[in-house]
C-alpha positions, 0 to 999 in steps of 0.5 A: 202520674209522670207517665200520663204527663209525658204522654199528654206532652207528646200528644200535644207536641205531635198535634201542634207539629202536625197542624203546622206541617199541614199549613201550606204556602197559600194558607200561611200567606192568607193568614198573614195577610191584612184581609179582614175576611182571613180566617183559619177555616177560609185560608185552610179551605183555599189551601186544600183547593190549592193542594188539589189543583196547583203544584208546590211551585205554583203554590209558592208563586201564588202565595207571593201575590198576597204580599205583592199583588202587582206580581200577579199582573206581571206573571199574567202578562209574562211571555214565559211558557211556565207563567202562561201555563201557571196562569191557566191553572191559577185561574181555574184554582181561583174559580174553584176556591171561590166556589168552594170556600165562600 
C-alpha cells in the first residue's frame, strides 16, 4: 500500500513539474494578463508558436509587452539592430499565432 502511494506521489510531482517546466515566458505572461480571452489552451498555443519562431531572448522581450504595452512601440521605433531584427521576427510570430491559435 505504501509503495503504491509513493509511486502515485512521485508521478503526481513529476507531472506537475513537467507542466511547469513546459510553460515559457509568453505562456506565463499571457496567463497572468488581465485579458478575458486568456486561457491555458490559448496561451499554450501562443507559447508553442513562440518556441518555433522566437529565440529565448526574443520570448523574454515579447513577454514584457503583456505588462508594458508601450514597450512594444519603443522597441518598434528603436534604432537598435537587435530590436529591428526582433521586430521582423515578432511580426511574423504574431501573424502565425493569430492564424494558429484562434
